[in-house]
N, CA, C and O atoms as CSV, one atom per row, in Angstrom:
chain,resi,resn,atom,element,x,y,z
A,1,MET,N,N,36.719,-14.854,-5.780
A,1,MET,CA,C,37.519,-15.920,-5.242
A,1,MET,C,C,38.356,-16.522,-6.357
A,1,MET,O,O,38.129,-17.665,-6.754
A,2,SER,N,N,39.289,-15.791,-6.851
A,2,SER,CA,C,40.113,-16.257,-7.959
A,2,SER,C,C,41.084,-17.327,-7.484
A,2,SER,O,O,41.742,-17.189,-6.452
A,3,GLY,N,N,41.152,-18.384,-8.256
A,3,GLY,CA,C,42.092,-19.441,-7.943
A,3,GLY,C,C,41.620,-20.425,-6.888
A,3,GLY,O,O,42.174,-21.520,-6.786
A,4,GLY,N,N,40.621,-20.072,-6.106
A,4,GLY,CA,C,40.145,-20.957,-5.041
A,4,GLY,C,C,38.898,-21.696,-5.457
A,4,GLY,O,O,38.309,-21.413,-6.500
A,5,ARG,N,N,38.511,-22.624,-4.651
A,5,ARG,CA,C,37.300,-23.387,-4.931
A,5,ARG,C,C,36.100,-22.644,-4.340
A,5,ARG,O,O,36.140,-22.199,-3.193
A,6,LEU,N,N,35.043,-22.515,-5.127
A,6,LEU,CA,C,33.836,-21.846,-4.662
A,6,LEU,C,C,33.086,-22.745,-3.684
A,6,LEU,O,O,33.119,-23.967,-3.833
A,7,PRO,N,N,32.413,-22.173,-2.689
A,7,PRO,CA,C,31.719,-22.991,-1.694
A,7,PRO,C,C,30.478,-23.683,-2.251
A,7,PRO,O,O,29.972,-24.619,-1.633
A,8,TYR,N,N,29.973,-23.239,-3.415
A,8,TYR,CA,C,28.775,-23.830,-3.993
A,8,TYR,C,C,29.082,-24.321,-5.403
A,8,TYR,O,O,29.973,-23.810,-6.081
A,9,GLU,N,N,28.329,-25.313,-5.819
A,9,GLU,CA,C,28.453,-25.798,-7.179
A,9,GLU,C,C,27.883,-24.739,-8.125
A,9,GLU,O,O,26.892,-24.086,-7.800
A,10,THR,N,N,28.495,-24.573,-9.272
A,10,THR,CA,C,28.033,-23.554,-10.209
A,10,THR,C,C,27.675,-24.168,-11.542
A,10,THR,O,O,28.198,-25.214,-11.928
A,11,GLU,N,N,26.764,-23.491,-12.245
A,11,GLU,CA,C,26.430,-23.824,-13.623
A,11,GLU,C,C,26.824,-22.632,-14.471
A,11,GLU,O,O,26.712,-21.487,-14.031
A,12,HIS,N,N,27.276,-22.889,-15.665
A,12,HIS,CA,C,27.719,-21.818,-16.557
A,12,HIS,C,C,26.814,-21.755,-17.777
A,12,HIS,O,O,26.388,-22.777,-18.314
A,13,TYR,N,N,26.534,-20.530,-18.200
A,13,TYR,CA,C,25.707,-20.289,-19.375
A,13,TYR,C,C,26.416,-19.274,-20.254
A,13,TYR,O,O,27.328,-18.582,-19.802
A,14,ALA,N,N,25.996,-19.184,-21.508
A,14,ALA,CA,C,26.494,-18.188,-22.463
A,14,ALA,C,C,28.013,-18.259,-22.597
A,14,ALA,O,O,28.717,-17.273,-22.380
A,15,ASP,N,N,28.490,-19.415,-22.948
A,15,ASP,CA,C,29.933,-19.617,-23.161
A,15,ASP,C,C,30.760,-19.193,-21.957
A,15,ASP,O,O,31.752,-18.478,-22.093
A,16,GLN,N,N,30.344,-19.639,-20.785
A,16,GLN,CA,C,31.067,-19.415,-19.528
A,16,GLN,C,C,31.044,-17.949,-19.052
A,16,GLN,O,O,31.783,-17.599,-18.132
A,17,GLU,N,N,30.216,-17.097,-19.654
A,17,GLU,CA,C,30.157,-15.688,-19.236
A,17,GLU,C,C,29.222,-15.490,-18.045
A,17,GLU,O,O,29.438,-14.592,-17.231
A,18,VAL,N,N,28.191,-16.316,-17.937
A,18,VAL,CA,C,27.216,-16.196,-16.852
A,18,VAL,C,C,27.384,-17.392,-15.928
A,18,VAL,O,O,27.359,-18.539,-16.372
A,19,GLU,N,N,27.554,-17.116,-14.647
A,19,GLU,CA,C,27.748,-18.168,-13.662
A,19,GLU,C,C,26.596,-18.124,-12.658
A,19,GLU,O,O,26.267,-17.068,-12.118
A,20,GLU,N,N,25.989,-19.287,-12.419
A,20,GLU,CA,C,24.867,-19.361,-11.485
A,20,GLU,C,C,25.172,-20.410,-10.425
A,20,GLU,O,O,25.585,-21.527,-10.739
A,21,TYR,N,N,24.964,-20.040,-9.174
A,21,TYR,CA,C,25.153,-20.982,-8.072
A,21,TYR,C,C,23.964,-21.930,-8.012
A,21,TYR,O,O,22.823,-21.506,-8.198
A,22,VAL,N,N,24.215,-23.180,-7.758
A,22,VAL,CA,C,23.175,-24.207,-7.709
A,22,VAL,C,C,22.823,-24.491,-6.249
A,22,VAL,O,O,23.711,-24.636,-5.409
A,23,GLY,N,N,21.545,-24.569,-5.957
A,23,GLY,CA,C,21.101,-24.998,-4.640
A,23,GLY,C,C,21.076,-23.916,-3.577
A,23,GLY,O,O,20.978,-24.228,-2.390
A,24,ILE,N,N,21.164,-22.647,-3.971
A,24,ILE,CA,C,21.101,-21.571,-2.978
A,24,ILE,C,C,19.643,-21.125,-2.867
A,24,ILE,O,O,19.038,-20.771,-3.880
A,25,PRO,N,N,19.067,-21.132,-1.673
A,25,PRO,CA,C,17.660,-20.738,-1.528
A,25,PRO,C,C,17.478,-19.219,-1.659
A,25,PRO,O,O,18.423,-18.444,-1.508
A,26,VAL,N,N,16.254,-18.831,-1.939
A,26,VAL,CA,C,15.913,-17.413,-2.010
A,26,VAL,C,C,15.941,-16.850,-0.592
A,26,VAL,O,O,15.389,-17.464,0.322
A,27,PRO,N,N,16.580,-15.680,-0.389
A,27,PRO,CA,C,16.639,-15.102,0.964
A,27,PRO,C,C,15.242,-14.800,1.513
A,27,PRO,O,O,14.339,-14.418,0.768
A,28,THR,N,N,15.083,-14.975,2.812
A,28,THR,CA,C,13.793,-14.766,3.463
A,28,THR,C,C,13.303,-13.328,3.323
A,28,THR,O,O,12.114,-13.097,3.107
A,29,PHE,N,N,14.217,-12.352,3.446
A,29,PHE,CA,C,13.778,-10.955,3.331
A,29,PHE,C,C,13.228,-10.679,1.932
A,29,PHE,O,O,12.321,-9.861,1.780
A,30,LEU,N,N,13.760,-11.345,0.914
A,30,LEU,CA,C,13.273,-11.135,-0.441
A,30,LEU,C,C,11.875,-11.717,-0.612
A,30,LEU,O,O,11.047,-11.147,-1.323
A,31,LYS,N,N,11.611,-12.835,0.028
A,31,LYS,CA,C,10.262,-13.401,0.006
A,31,LYS,C,C,9.268,-12.449,0.662
A,31,LYS,O,O,8.163,-12.250,0.157
A,32,TRP,N,N,9.669,-11.858,1.797
A,32,TRP,CA,C,8.785,-10.906,2.489
A,32,TRP,C,C,8.546,-9.665,1.627
A,32,TRP,O,O,7.427,-9.157,1.559
A,33,VAL,N,N,9.588,-9.186,0.981
A,33,VAL,CA,C,9.444,-7.999,0.128
A,33,VAL,C,C,8.485,-8.290,-1.021
A,33,VAL,O,O,7.623,-7.468,-1.333
A,34,TYR,N,N,8.629,-9.455,-1.652
A,34,TYR,CA,C,7.741,-9.830,-2.752
A,34,TYR,C,C,6.309,-10.026,-2.288
A,34,TYR,O,O,5.385,-9.886,-3.089
A,35,LEU,N,N,6.103,-10.340,-1.046
A,35,LEU,CA,C,4.763,-10.510,-0.509
A,35,LEU,C,C,4.155,-9.173,-0.080
A,35,LEU,O,O,2.992,-8.893,-0.371
A,36,ILE,N,N,4.938,-8.357,0.606
A,36,ILE,CA,C,4.411,-7.127,1.199
A,36,ILE,C,C,4.251,-5.992,0.187
A,36,ILE,O,O,3.249,-5.278,0.234
A,37,LEU,N,N,5.200,-5.807,-0.720
A,37,LEU,CA,C,5.126,-4.679,-1.645
A,37,LEU,C,C,3.868,-4.668,-2.523
A,37,LEU,O,O,3.248,-3.612,-2.652
A,38,PRO,N,N,3.466,-5.774,-3.126
A,38,PRO,CA,C,2.220,-5.716,-3.905
A,38,PRO,C,C,0.995,-5.393,-3.049
A,38,PRO,O,O,0.120,-4.640,-3.477
A,39,ILE,N,N,0.931,-5.958,-1.849
A,39,ILE,CA,C,-0.198,-5.668,-0.960
A,39,ILE,C,C,-0.192,-4.202,-0.573
A,39,ILE,O,O,-1.233,-3.545,-0.597
A,40,TRP,N,N,0.981,-3.684,-0.213
A,40,TRP,CA,C,1.124,-2.273,0.142
A,40,TRP,C,C,0.723,-1.376,-1.035
A,40,TRP,O,O,0.051,-0.362,-0.848
A,41,GLY,N,N,1.135,-1.755,-2.234
A,41,GLY,CA,C,0.780,-0.985,-3.426
A,41,GLY,C,C,-0.708,-0.966,-3.692
A,41,GLY,O,O,-1.259,0.067,-4.073
A,42,MET,N,N,-1.369,-2.101,-3.494
A,42,MET,CA,C,-2.815,-2.142,-3.714
A,42,MET,C,C,-3.554,-1.297,-2.692
A,42,MET,O,O,-4.544,-0.644,-3.022
A,43,ILE,N,N,-3.083,-1.306,-1.463
A,43,ILE,CA,C,-3.722,-0.482,-0.430
A,43,ILE,C,C,-3.578,0.991,-0.778
A,43,ILE,O,O,-4.561,1.730,-0.727
A,44,TRP,N,N,-2.376,1.434,-1.131
A,44,TRP,CA,C,-2.177,2.843,-1.485
A,44,TRP,C,C,-2.948,3.220,-2.737
A,44,TRP,O,O,-3.479,4.328,-2.823
A,45,PHE,N,N,-3.018,2.326,-3.703
A,45,PHE,CA,C,-3.805,2.585,-4.905
A,45,PHE,C,C,-5.268,2.794,-4.551
A,45,PHE,O,O,-5.910,3.723,-5.042
A,46,TRP,N,N,-5.793,1.921,-3.692
A,46,TRP,CA,C,-7.195,2.039,-3.310
A,46,TRP,C,C,-7.454,3.321,-2.521
A,46,TRP,O,O,-8.485,3.965,-2.716
A,47,LEU,N,N,-6.537,3.697,-1.636
A,47,LEU,CA,C,-6.765,4.864,-0.796
A,47,LEU,C,C,-6.588,6.189,-1.543
A,47,LEU,O,O,-7.377,7.114,-1.349
A,48,TYR,N,N,-5.577,6.290,-2.380
A,48,TYR,CA,C,-5.219,7.600,-2.910
A,48,TYR,C,C,-5.461,7.779,-4.391
A,48,TYR,O,O,-5.591,8.919,-4.836
A,49,TRP,N,N,-5.528,6.732,-5.175
A,49,TRP,CA,C,-5.794,6.922,-6.593
A,49,TRP,C,C,-7.275,7.176,-6.821
A,49,TRP,O,O,-7.663,7.862,-7.766
A,50,ASP,N,N,-8.088,6.620,-5.952
A,50,ASP,CA,C,-9.527,6.767,-6.088
A,50,ASP,C,C,-9.927,8.235,-6.055
A,50,ASP,O,O,-10.752,8.666,-6.860
A,51,GLY,N,N,-9.362,9.001,-5.144
A,51,GLY,CA,C,-9.627,10.428,-5.103
A,51,GLY,C,C,-11.001,10.806,-4.607
A,51,GLY,O,O,-11.433,11.937,-4.828
A,52,SER,N,N,-11.696,9.923,-3.955
A,52,SER,CA,C,-13.056,10.243,-3.536
A,52,SER,C,C,-13.192,10.378,-2.034
A,52,SER,O,O,-14.311,10.428,-1.522
A,53,THR,N,N,-12.084,10.438,-1.313
A,53,THR,CA,C,-12.161,10.595,0.133
A,53,THR,C,C,-11.222,11.694,0.588
A,53,THR,O,O,-10.169,11.919,-0.008
A,54,GLY,N,N,-11.614,12.365,1.640
A,54,GLY,CA,C,-10.736,13.340,2.283
A,54,GLY,C,C,-10.350,14.518,1.406
A,54,GLY,O,O,-11.171,15.028,0.643
A,55,ALA,N,N,-9.108,14.948,1.514
A,55,ALA,CA,C,-8.625,16.125,0.805
A,55,ALA,C,C,-8.526,15.896,-0.696
A,55,ALA,O,O,-8.456,16.861,-1.457
A,56,LEU,N,N,-8.518,14.653,-1.136
A,56,LEU,CA,C,-8.429,14.374,-2.563
A,56,LEU,C,C,-9.781,14.399,-3.256
A,56,LEU,O,O,-9.858,14.277,-4.478
A,57,ASP,N,N,-10.831,14.553,-2.491
A,57,ASP,CA,C,-12.157,14.656,-3.074
A,57,ASP,C,C,-12.264,15.971,-3.828
A,57,ASP,O,O,-11.640,16.964,-3.452
A,58,ARG,N,N,-13.066,15.975,-4.909
A,58,ARG,CA,C,-13.189,17.189,-5.719
A,58,ARG,C,C,-13.696,18.385,-4.919
A,58,ARG,O,O,-13.294,19.517,-5.186
A,59,GLY,N,N,-14.557,18.157,-3.959
A,59,GLY,CA,C,-15.091,19.255,-3.172
A,59,GLY,C,C,-14.444,19.381,-1.807
A,59,GLY,O,O,-14.932,20.129,-0.960
A,60,GLY,N,N,-13.371,18.676,-1.581
A,60,GLY,CA,C,-12.739,18.639,-0.264
A,60,GLY,C,C,-12.102,19.954,0.156
A,60,GLY,O,O,-12.028,20.257,1.347
A,61,TRP,N,N,-11.642,20.737,-0.813
A,61,TRP,CA,C,-10.965,21.994,-0.494
A,61,TRP,C,C,-11.933,23.180,-0.430
A,61,TRP,O,O,-11.532,24.282,-0.057
A,62,GLN,N,N,-13.179,22.969,-0.783
A,62,GLN,CA,C,-14.123,24.083,-0.865
A,62,GLN,C,C,-14.311,24.801,0.476
A,62,GLN,O,O,-14.344,26.031,0.503
A,63,LYS,N,N,-14.430,24.085,1.560
A,63,LYS,CA,C,-14.611,24.725,2.867
A,63,LYS,C,C,-13.353,25.492,3.272
A,63,LYS,O,O,-13.447,26.571,3.858
A,64,LEU,N,N,-12.174,24.940,2.963
A,64,LEU,CA,C,-10.940,25.654,3.277
A,64,LEU,C,C,-10.809,26.926,2.442
A,64,LEU,O,O,-10.354,27.956,2.940
A,65,GLU,N,N,-11.205,26.853,1.181
A,65,GLU,CA,C,-11.153,28.034,0.326
A,65,GLU,C,C,-12.114,29.117,0.826
A,65,GLU,O,O,-11.785,30.303,0.796
A,66,GLN,N,N,-13.280,28.714,1.278
A,66,GLN,CA,C,-14.233,29.688,1.801
A,66,GLN,C,C,-13.727,30.300,3.096
A,66,GLN,O,O,-13.890,31.500,3.317
A,67,ALA,N,N,-13.113,29.489,3.959
A,67,ALA,CA,C,-12.589,30.002,5.223
A,67,ALA,C,C,-11.429,30.958,4.991
A,67,ALA,O,O,-11.267,31.923,5.738
A,68,ALA,N,N,-10.625,30.709,3.976
A,68,ALA,CA,C,-9.486,31.572,3.680
A,68,ALA,C,C,-9.875,32.724,2.761
A,68,ALA,O,O,-9.048,33.578,2.440
A,69,ASN,N,N,-11.133,32.742,2.341
A,69,ASN,CA,C,-11.639,33.776,1.447
A,69,ASN,C,C,-10.830,33.821,0.146
A,69,ASN,O,O,-10.450,34.891,-0.328
A,70,THR,N,N,-10.580,32.651,-0.410
A,70,THR,CA,C,-9.845,32.576,-1.671
A,70,THR,C,C,-10.702,32.027,-2.799
A,70,THR,O,O,-10.169,31.589,-3.818
A,71,THR,N,N,-12.013,32.042,-2.636
A,71,THR,CA,C,-12.896,31.559,-3.695
A,71,THR,C,C,-13.231,32.720,-4.627
A,71,THR,O,O,-13.233,33.884,-4.226
A,72,PHE,N,N,-13.509,32.377,-5.855
A,72,PHE,CA,C,-13.882,33.375,-6.853
A,72,PHE,C,C,-15.283,33.066,-7.342
A,72,PHE,O,O,-15.697,31.911,-7.437
A,73,ARG,N,N,-15.998,34.137,-7.648
A,73,ARG,CA,C,-17.279,33.934,-8.295
A,73,ARG,C,C,-17.010,33.609,-9.755
A,73,ARG,O,O,-15.897,33.809,-10.241
A,74,LYS,N,N,-17.999,33.120,-10.442
A,74,LYS,CA,C,-17.802,32.608,-11.799
A,74,LYS,C,C,-17.175,33.645,-12.735
A,74,LYS,O,O,-16.306,33.278,-13.526
A,75,GLY,N,N,-17.561,34.883,-12.685
A,75,GLY,CA,C,-17.053,35.893,-13.608
A,75,GLY,C,C,-15.797,36.599,-13.120
A,75,GLY,O,O,-15.210,37.370,-13.879
A,76,ASP,N,N,-15.361,36.370,-11.892
A,76,ASP,CA,C,-14.222,37.106,-11.335
A,76,ASP,C,C,-12.851,36.521,-11.673
A,76,ASP,O,O,-11.837,37.181,-11.448
A,77,VAL,N,N,-12.797,35.348,-12.187
A,77,VAL,CA,C,-11.507,34.727,-12.452
A,77,VAL,C,C,-10.818,35.460,-13.596
A,77,VAL,O,O,-11.392,35.619,-14.673
A,78,GLY,N,N,-9.601,35.901,-13.364
A,78,GLY,CA,C,-8.807,36.552,-14.395
A,78,GLY,C,C,-8.994,38.054,-14.483
A,78,GLY,O,O,-8.254,38.708,-15.217
A,79,SER,N,N,-9.946,38.629,-13.770
A,79,SER,CA,C,-10.112,40.084,-13.828
A,79,SER,C,C,-9.342,40.724,-12.673
A,79,SER,O,O,-9.310,40.182,-11.569
A,80,PRO,N,N,-8.727,41.874,-12.930
A,80,PRO,CA,C,-7.928,42.515,-11.866
A,80,PRO,C,C,-8.740,43.083,-10.730
A,80,PRO,O,O,-8.178,43.640,-9.788
């Protein structure tokens, strides 16, 4: 808005290089994002970083490997 009056009062910092509007509230969607994202992150961390449930369990793929006949005995790995 060059040459015109801004709709909000402004404060200037750093020798007039940084301009900040005074009295503008934080948008509602930003408040929701700041609330939901950390909660969502903690839930995903608990479910998938733990690695002790479902397919992420250390022994979770063993039955699938046996059904597909892709398991190796201890001495068979790497031999033709």
